[in-house]
C-alpha positions in Angstrom: 11.0 20.8 7.3 13.3 24.2 7.6 10.9 25.4 10.5 10.5 25.4 14.4 7.4 23.8 14.3 6.0 21.3 11.4 2.7 20.1 10.8 2.4 16.9 9.0 -1.3 16.8 8.4 -2.8 13.2 7.8 0.5 11.8 7.9 -0.3 8.3 7.7 -2.1 9.6 3.9 2.0 9.9 2.8 3.3 7.1 1.0 6.1 5.1 2.5 9.1 6.5 1.0 8.0 10.2 2.2 7.3 8.6 6.1 10.9 7.3 5.8 12.2 10.5 4.9 10.8 12.3 7.9 12.9 10.1 10.0 16.6 11.8 10.0 14.9 14.9 10.7 12.9 13.6 13.5 16.1 12.1 15.3 18.8 13.6 13.8 17.2 17.2 13.8 18.8 17.3 10.1 17.6 16.9 6.5 20.8 15.3 3.9 20.1 16.0 0.5 22.5 14.8 -2.7 25.3 13.9 0.3 24.8 17.3 2.0 23.4 17.6 5.4 21.9 20.7 6.6 21.0 21.1 9.9 17.3 22.1 11.0 16.5 25.3 13.5 16.1 25.1 16.9 14.1 24.3 18.7 12.2 21.9 15.9 9.0 19.9 16.6 7.3 17.7 14.4 3.6 17.4 14.8 1.3 15.3 13.3 -2.2 14.1 12.6 -3.4 10.8 11.6 -6.9 9.2 10.1 -7.9 6.3 11.7 -6.3 3.2 10.3 -8.6 1.1 7.8 -9.5 4.7 6.3 -8.7 3.7 1.8 -5.4 5.3 0.6 -4.0 5.6 4.0 -0.5 3.9 4.9 0.1 2.5 8.8 3.7 4.2 10.2 6.3 1.9 10.8 7.4 0.9 14.4 10.6 2.7 13.9 8.6 6.2 13.2 6.5 5.8 15.5 9.0 5.5 18.3 10.2 8.7 17.0 6.8 10.9 18.3 7.8 11.4 21.9 3.8 11.5 22.8 0.7 10.2 20.9 -2.7 11.5 22.4 -6.0 11.2 21.2 -8.1 14.3 21.2 -11.7 12.9 20.8 -14.5 15.1 19.1 -14.9 19.0 20.3 -16.4 19.8 23.0 -20.1 21.2 22.5 -19.4 24.9 22.4 -16.4 24.3 20.4 -18.8 23.0 17.8 -21.1 25.9 18.0 -18.2 27.9 16.6 -17.4 25.3 13.8 -21.1 25.2 12.6 -21.3 29.4 13.0 -18.2 30.0 11.2 -16.6 31.6 14.6 -12.9 30.5 14.6 -10.6 28.7 12.1 -8.0 30.4 9.9 -9.9 33.8 10.3 -8.7 34.8 13.5 -5.0 33.3 12.9 -4.0 37.1 12.2 -5.3 38.4 15.4 -3.4 35.9 17.6 -0.1 37.3 19.6 3.1 35.3 20.0 3.5 33.9 23.4 7.2 32.9 23.5 10.0 33.0 20.7 12.9 30.4 19.3 15.0 31.1 21.8 13.2 31.6 24.5 11.9 28.4 23.9 15.3 26.7 23.7 15.8 28.1 26.7 13.1 26.9 28.5 13.8 23.0 27.1 17.3 23.4 28.4 15.9 24.5 32.0 13.4 21.5 31.6 16.5 18.9 31.1 17.9 20.2 34.4 15.1 19.3 36.7 16.0 17.2 39.2 15.1 13.5 39.4 15.5 11.9 42.9 17.6 8.4 42.3 14.5 6.1 43.6 12.5 8.0 41.0 15.0 7.3 38.2 14.0 3.7 39.0 11.0 3.8 38.6 10.9 4.8 35.2 13.5 2.2 34.6 10.8 -0.5 36.4 8.3 1.0 34.0 10.3 0.2 31.3 11.1 -2.8 32.5 7.7 -4.7 32.8 7.1 -3.4 29.8 9.1 -5.7 28.1 8.6 -8.4 30.2 4.5 -8.3 29.9 3.3 -11.1 28.2 1.1 -9.8 25.9 4.2 -6.9 24.3 5.5 -8.9 21.3 8.2 -5.5 21.1 8.0 -3.2 24.1 9.7 0.1 25.2 13.1 0.9 23.5 15.7 2.6 25.4 14.4 5.6 23.1 11.1 5.6 24.7 12.9 5.6 28.4 14.8 8.8 27.5 11.4 10.1 26.3 9.4 8.9 29.1 12.2 11.0 31.5 11.8 14.0 29.8 8.1 14.1 29.5 8.1 13.4 33.5 10.6 16.4 34.0 8.5 18.6 31.2 5.4 17.7 34.1 6.8 18.6 37.0 7.8 21.7 35.3 4.1 22.5 34.5 3.1 21.9 37.9 5.8 24.2 39.0 7.7 21.7 40.8 12.3 21.7 40.1 12.0 18.2 41.0 9.9 15.1 39.5 7.7 12.8 41.8 6.3 9.4 40.6 3.2 10.6 39.7 4.7 12.6 37.1 5.8 9.3 35.1 2.5 8.1 36.0 1.1 11.2 34.2 3.0 10.7 31.5 3.4 7.0 31.1 0.4 6.2 28.8 1.2 8.7 26.4 4.7 8.1 26.1 4.8 4.0 25.5 1.3 3.0 24.3 2.1 3.6 20.6 5.4 2.2 21.0 4.6 -0.9 22.2 3.7 -3.6 19.5 1.3 -6.6 20.3 0.5 -10.2 18.0 -1.7 -8.0 15.9 0.9 -5.1 15.7 0.8 -1.8 17.7 -2.9 -0.9 19.0 -2.7 2.3 20.7 -5.8 1.6 23.0 -4.2 -1.9 24.3 -1.0 0.2 24.8 -2.8 2.2 27.1 -4.9 -0.1 29.1 -0.9 -2.7 29.5 0.9 0.7 30.4 -2.0 1.4 32.7 -2.4 -2.1 34.3 1.7 -2.4 35.2 1.5 1.2 36.9 -1.5 0.1 38.9 0.7 -2.9 39.7 3.8 -1.6 40.5 5.2 -0.8 43.9 5.6 3.6 43.9 8.9 4.9 45.8 8.3 6.4 48.9 8.5 10.7 48.8 
C-alpha cells in the first residue's frame, strides 16, 4: 500500500478479509499494524479492476467498500487497432521501460489542491444536493447516495471543469460525472447493479431542473 498509485488487479478475487483490510487506507490514507498507525504517501490513489460477478472464485465487494471508490467505469472491449497490437505482441510490458514520466508526486499534490479550489456557484452546489436527494428518494433505490458520495460528486465535477480548462463548475460538469460517481453506490432490491444505477442516475438527471447559467 505504500506507493503513490496502487493497482489491485481483480479485486473481487480477494477474500472478504483482504477486501476489509483495504477500507482504512482507502478512506483515512493510513495503515494500522499491531496498533501502530503508518501514514501513506501523498498523493495516494487506488485503482482496481474486477471480473464480472458470477465468475467462480469471486467475492462481491460490500457496499462500504464500493462507497470508497470515487468512480467506477466500464472499459469495454479494446478497439480494433488495439486488439491487433495484442495479436502481434506489440505494446504491453515490453514498452514500459520506454515511457517517460509526465508528472511527479509533488506536482500532482499541488494540482489536486488547485482542483479543490475550483469555484462552484451556490446554484450549482444546490444542484449537486438536488441530484443526491433525488437518488435517495427514488422508489427503486433501497440505499441511496451517502454524504461521501455527494462529496465525491462535487470533487469530480471540479476535476471535470479543470479538464475542460475552466475555473468554475457548471451543471454540465455535474451531469458528465454523476453516473460514474453514483451508479456503483446505489443498492436495489437485488443488491448493487451498476447498469441499473447508471440508468437510474441518467433518468434523474433528465428529469431534474438544471440551474440557469
